[in-house]
LOVEX-598258 format. One record per residue: residue number from 0; residue in one letter; x, y negated, z of N, C-alpha, C, O in turn. Coordinates in nm, 3 decimals. Layout:
N
[minu NUM, A, [X, Y, Z], [X, Y, Z], [X, Y, Z], [X, Y, Z]]
...
END
This chain:
55
[minu 0, M, [0.085, 0.117, 0.000], [0.000, 0.000, 0.000], [0.090, -0.123, 0.000], [0.188, -0.130, 0.075]]
[minu 1, S, [0.057, -0.219, -0.083], [0.137, -0.341, -0.091], [0.115, -0.426, 0.034], [0.015, -0.411, 0.105]]
[minu 2, A, [0.208, -0.515, 0.059], [0.196, -0.605, 0.173], [0.072, -0.692, 0.161], [0.003, -0.719, 0.260]]
[minu 3, E, [0.043, -0.736, 0.040], [-0.076, -0.820, 0.017], [-0.204, -0.741, 0.046], [-0.296, -0.795, 0.107]]
[minu 4, A, [-0.210, -0.617, 0.004], [-0.328, -0.534, 0.030], [-0.343, -0.509, 0.180], [-0.454, -0.511, 0.232]]
[minu 5, R, [-0.232, -0.486, 0.249], [-0.237, -0.461, 0.393], [-0.283, -0.587, 0.466], [-0.361, -0.580, 0.561]]
[minu 6, R, [-0.235, -0.703, 0.421], [-0.277, -0.829, 0.481], [-0.428, -0.848, 0.464], [-0.497, -0.887, 0.558]]
[minu 7, E, [-0.477, -0.821, 0.345], [-0.621, -0.833, 0.319], [-0.700, -0.737, 0.407], [-0.810, -0.771, 0.452]]
[minu 8, Q, [-0.646, -0.620, 0.431], [-0.712, -0.522, 0.518], [-0.725, -0.579, 0.660], [-0.829, -0.563, 0.724]]
[minu 9, F, [-0.620, -0.645, 0.708], [-0.624, -0.704, 0.841], [-0.717, -0.824, 0.847], [-0.787, -0.843, 0.946]]
[minu 10, V, [-0.718, -0.905, 0.742], [-0.810, -1.020, 0.738], [-0.954, -0.971, 0.742], [-1.036, -1.026, 0.815]]
[minu 11, S, [-0.985, -0.869, 0.665], [-1.121, -0.812, 0.665], [-1.156, -0.755, 0.801], [-1.267, -0.775, 0.851]]
[minu 12, A, [-1.062, -0.684, 0.861], [-1.086, -0.625, 0.993], [-1.109, -0.734, 1.097], [-1.198, -0.722, 1.181]]
[minu 13, A, [-1.030, -0.840, 1.092], [-1.046, -0.951, 1.187], [-1.183, -1.016, 1.170], [-1.249, -1.049, 1.269]]
[minu 14, T, [-1.224, -1.036, 1.048], [-1.355, -1.095, 1.021], [-1.467, -1.007, 1.076], [-1.561, -1.057, 1.136]]
[minu 15, E, [-1.456, -0.878, 1.055], [-1.558, -0.784, 1.105], [-1.564, -0.785, 1.257], [-1.672, -0.790, 1.315]]
[minu 16, V, [-1.447, -0.779, 1.321], [-1.443, -0.776, 1.468], [-1.499, -0.906, 1.526], [-1.577, -0.903, 1.621]]
[minu 17, M, [-1.460, -1.018, 1.469], [-1.509, -1.147, 1.519], [-1.660, -1.161, 1.497], [-1.730, -1.216, 1.582]]
[minu 18, S, [-1.709, -1.112, 1.384], [-1.852, -1.119, 1.356], [-1.932, -1.031, 1.451], [-2.040, -1.069, 1.496]]
[minu 19, A, [-1.879, -0.914, 1.480], [-1.950, -0.819, 1.565], [-1.941, -0.853, 1.714], [-2.037, -0.835, 1.788]]
[minu 20, N, [-1.824, -0.901, 1.757], [-1.798, -0.916, 1.900], [-1.784, -1.060, 1.948], [-1.782, -1.085, 2.068]]
[minu 21, G, [-1.775, -1.153, 1.856], [-1.750, -1.292, 1.894], [-1.601, -1.317, 1.908], [-1.522, -1.225, 1.932]]
[minu 22, L, [-1.564, -1.442, 1.891], [-1.423, -1.479, 1.896], [-1.359, -1.445, 2.030], [-1.242, -1.406, 2.035]]
[minu 23, E, [-1.434, -1.460, 2.137], [-1.379, -1.435, 2.272], [-1.335, -1.292, 2.291], [-1.245, -1.265, 2.372]]
[minu 24, H, [-1.396, -1.199, 2.219], [-1.365, -1.057, 2.236], [-1.287, -0.999, 2.117], [-1.274, -0.877, 2.105]]
[minu 25, A, [-1.238, -1.084, 2.032], [-1.162, -1.038, 1.915], [-1.015, -1.025, 1.953], [-0.934, -1.115, 1.927]]
[minu 26, T, [-0.981, -0.914, 2.014], [-0.844, -0.891, 2.056], [-0.761, -0.834, 1.941], [-0.815, -0.779, 1.845]]
[minu 27, T, [-0.630, -0.850, 1.952], [-0.543, -0.792, 1.850], [-0.557, -0.640, 1.848], [-0.546, -0.578, 1.742]]
[minu 28, R, [-0.581, -0.581, 1.962], [-0.600, -0.436, 1.970], [-0.723, -0.393, 1.892], [-0.719, -0.294, 1.819]]
[minu 29, A, [-0.834, -0.466, 1.908], [-0.958, -0.433, 1.837], [-0.942, -0.453, 1.687], [-0.991, -0.373, 1.607]]
[minu 30, I, [-0.874, -0.560, 1.649], [-0.852, -0.586, 1.507], [-0.762, -0.479, 1.445], [-0.790, -0.430, 1.336]]
[minu 31, A, [-0.656, -0.444, 1.514], [-0.567, -0.340, 1.463], [-0.640, -0.207, 1.450], [-0.621, -0.136, 1.351]]
[minu 32, A, [-0.724, -0.174, 1.547], [-0.801, -0.049, 1.539], [-0.895, -0.052, 1.419], [-0.907, 0.048, 1.347]]
[minu 33, A, [-0.961, -0.165, 1.398], [-1.053, -0.177, 1.284], [-0.978, -0.168, 1.152], [-1.034, -0.122, 1.052]]
[minu 34, A, [-0.852, -0.212, 1.150], [-0.772, -0.206, 1.028], [-0.706, -0.069, 1.009], [-0.645, -0.042, 0.906]]
[minu 35, G, [-0.720, 0.018, 1.109], [-0.661, 0.151, 1.099], [-0.512, 0.154, 1.128], [-0.442, 0.246, 1.087]]
[minu 36, A, [-0.464, 0.053, 1.200], [-0.322, 0.047, 1.235], [-0.297, 0.133, 1.358], [-0.380, 0.138, 1.448]]
[minu 37, P, [-0.183, 0.200, 1.364], [-0.153, 0.279, 1.482], [-0.124, 0.188, 1.601], [-0.068, 0.079, 1.585]]
[minu 38, Q, [-0.161, 0.232, 1.718], [-0.130, 0.156, 1.839], [0.016, 0.176, 1.871], [0.066, 0.288, 1.867]]
[minu 39, G, [0.084, 0.069, 1.904], [0.227, 0.077, 1.935], [0.251, 0.148, 2.066], [0.156, 0.183, 2.137]]
[minu 40, P, [0.376, 0.170, 2.100], [0.410, 0.242, 2.221], [0.389, 0.161, 2.348], [0.390, 0.217, 2.458]]
[minu 41, S, [0.369, 0.030, 2.335], [0.354, -0.052, 2.455], [0.215, -0.036, 2.514], [0.118, -0.010, 2.442]]
[minu 42, T, [0.207, -0.052, 2.643], [0.080, -0.047, 2.714], [0.070, -0.175, 2.797], [0.172, -0.235, 2.830]]
[minu 43, P, [-0.051, -0.216, 2.830], [-0.065, -0.336, 2.913], [0.008, -0.319, 3.045], [-0.001, -0.214, 3.109]]
[minu 44, R, [0.079, -0.424, 3.085], [0.152, -0.416, 3.212], [0.064, -0.465, 3.325], [-0.014, -0.559, 3.310]]
[minu 45, R, [0.079, -0.402, 3.439], [0.007, -0.445, 3.558], [0.080, -0.562, 3.619], [0.199, -0.581, 3.596]]
[minu 46, A, [0.011, -0.641, 3.696], [0.070, -0.758, 3.760], [0.190, -0.716, 3.847], [0.288, -0.790, 3.857]]
[minu 47, S, [0.183, -0.599, 3.909], [0.292, -0.554, 3.997], [0.420, -0.529, 3.920], [0.529, -0.539, 3.977]]
[minu 48, S, [0.411, -0.498, 3.792], [0.531, -0.472, 3.715], [0.598, -0.600, 3.670], [0.712, -0.597, 3.622]]
[minu 49, R, [0.529, -0.715, 3.686], [0.587, -0.843, 3.646], [0.649, -0.916, 3.764], [0.707, -1.023, 3.745]]
[minu 50, R, [0.637, -0.864, 3.883], [0.692, -0.930, 4.000], [0.844, -0.931, 3.994], [0.908, -0.841, 3.939]]
[minu 51, S, [0.898, -1.033, 4.051], [1.044, -1.047, 4.057], [1.100, -0.943, 4.153], [1.037, -0.911, 4.254]]
[minu 52, A, [1.217, -0.891, 4.122], [1.281, -0.793, 4.208], [1.327, -0.857, 4.339], [1.348, -0.787, 4.438]]
[minu 53, T, [1.342, -0.989, 4.339], [1.388, -1.057, 4.460], [1.274, -1.108, 4.546], [1.298, -1.161, 4.654]]
[minu 54, A, [1.151, -1.093, 4.500], [1.036, -1.146, 4.576], [1.004, -1.061, 4.696], [0.911, -1.091, 4.771]]
END
């Protein structure tokens, strides 16, 4: 798939997600899922994992 075709796929997915869920709920995760993109290896971090080691 060309880069332009992939971009169009994401634009369409974003439009669908925003139309269905509203802008407030249009997350990158939801858009990527609608575009059929694989979820990356990262997971949401908890607040405790962002604390300073010296705190």
